[in-house]
C-alpha positions in Angstrom: -2.3 -46.1 7.3 -5.6 -46.9 4.6 -7.3 -43.4 4.2 -10.9 -42.9 5.7 -13.2 -43.7 2.9 -16.2 -41.1 3.4 -18.4 -41.5 0.0 -21.0 -44.0 2.2 -21.4 -41.3 4.8 -21.7 -38.3 2.5 -25.4 -38.4 2.3 -26.0 -38.6 6.3 -25.4 -35.1 6.5 -25.5 -34.1 3.0 -24.4 -30.3 4.1 -20.8 -31.3 4.9 -17.8 -31.4 2.4 -16.6 -34.4 1.7 -13.4 -33.0 4.2 -15.6 -31.7 6.8 -17.1 -35.2 6.7 -13.8 -37.2 6.7 -12.6 -35.0 9.6 -15.3 -36.3 11.5 -15.5 -40.1 11.2 -11.8 -39.8 11.9 -12.6 -38.0 14.9 -15.4 -40.4 15.8 -13.3 -42.9 15.3 -11.2 -41.7 18.3 -8.3 -39.6 16.6 -7.3 -36.4 18.4 -7.7 -33.3 15.8 -3.8 -33.3 16.5 -3.6 -36.9 15.0 -6.2 -35.8 12.2 -3.7 -33.1 11.2 -0.6 -35.1 10.9 -2.4 -38.4 8.7 -4.1 -35.8 6.4 -1.2 -33.6 6.8 -3.1 -30.1 7.5 -2.3 -27.8 9.9 -4.3 -28.0 13.0 -5.9 -24.8 12.4 -6.8 -26.4 9.1 -9.1 -29.1 10.9 -10.5 -26.8 13.4 -11.2 -24.5 10.8 -13.5 -27.6 9.5 -14.9 -28.4 12.4 -16.2 -25.0 12.5 -17.6 -24.7 9.6 -19.3 -28.0 10.0 -21.4 -26.3 13.0 -22.4 -23.4 11.5 -23.9 -25.6 8.5 -25.8 -27.3 10.9 -26.4 -24.2 13.6 -24.7 -26.4 16.0 -22.7 -24.8 19.7 -20.8 -27.6 20.5 -18.5 -30.8 18.6 -20.3 -33.0 21.0 -23.8 -31.9 18.9 -22.1 -32.8 16.1 -20.2 -35.7 16.5 -24.1 -36.8 18.0 -26.2 -35.8 15.0 -23.4 -38.1 12.6 -24.0 -40.9 15.1 -27.7 -40.4 15.4 -28.2 -40.4 11.4 -25.5 -43.2 11.0 -27.5 -45.4 13.5 -30.8 -44.0 11.8 -29.2 -45.2 8.1 -27.1 -48.3 9.1 -29.4 -50.8 7.1 -28.7 -48.5 4.1 -25.6 -48.5 4.7 -24.7 -51.4 4.9 
């Protein structure tokens, strides 16, 4: 499978690292955390750590809030991205 390109998404949530964005994009694309870990060749704990760090950076409480923030910013910037 082709690696998820995230450079175009970095400006959507600028506080997140490239890996945090990559994992967020993958989960928003329907990958489970286990599938993400396998695809990126990292542990499930690493995937969970990236999610927790992303939540802290935006002062969010749930993963659904993080996904909503990503989708909101994606739609708001859709024309600029494409």
